[in-house]
N, C-alpha and C positions, 0 to 999 in steps of 0.2 A: 631501374627496375619498374618504377612507376610508369614510365613511358613505354617500355618494352612489353610489359605484361600488366596492363592496368587493372585487370580483373583477378589478379593473383590473391590468394588468401593471405591476409595479414593479421595474425592473431594478436599482436601487440598494438595497443593504442595508448597514447599518452593520456593519463587521467586529467580530467577537467581541462581539455586541450588548450584553449588560449590562455587560461589563467596560470597554469603551472610553468610553461616556458617563459612567460613574461615575468613572473615572480623570480624565476631562476636568473634571468638576465639582470633584473633590478638588484638582486642580492649580490651578484658578482660585481656589478658596477659600484655598488655601495662599498664593498670590501676593497676594491681597487682604489677608489678615490679617497678612502680613509687612510691610505698609506702615506708615510712622510715623503716629502719631495726628494730626499736622498735616494729612496728606492726607485723613483722614476728616472733619476740620473743614471743609476746602476743599470736599470733596464735598457736605457738608450745606449749605454756603452757596450753592454753584452750583445745587444741587437746589432750594433754596428760591427763589432768584432766577428760575430757569426756570419753576417752578410759578406764581409771581406773574405773570410775563409771559404764560404760557399762559392762565391764568384771566382776566386782565385783557383780553387780546385776544379770548378766547372770549365774554366778557360783552358786549363792544361789537360784535362781528361775528357774533353768533349769529342764527339764524332767529327765535328767540323774541324777541330784542331788536328786530328789525325789525318783527315783528308788533305788539309793544307800542307801538313808535313810531308805526306807521301807525294803530293803534287810538286812540292819544291824539290825533293830529291829526284823525282822522275824527270821533270822538265827542266830543272836547273834554275827556275825563276819563280817568284812568288805569284800567288793567284790574286 
């Protein structure tokens, strides 16, 4: 939107612009790094499990997989 209509009316502005976002990021990082190491291991395990599910689902349900399957059945050979 900023590139398409640069002069559009934007009623919301972040208060104390550079300070509030920087303090928000710093607070989140402080909370994250104060967690025990076990939580980071759990995060890694769940992240890995989620990525495996995501890519496995995407591989079998993608448009490219459907095209390849139809190409194999139509031509009798893999693409």
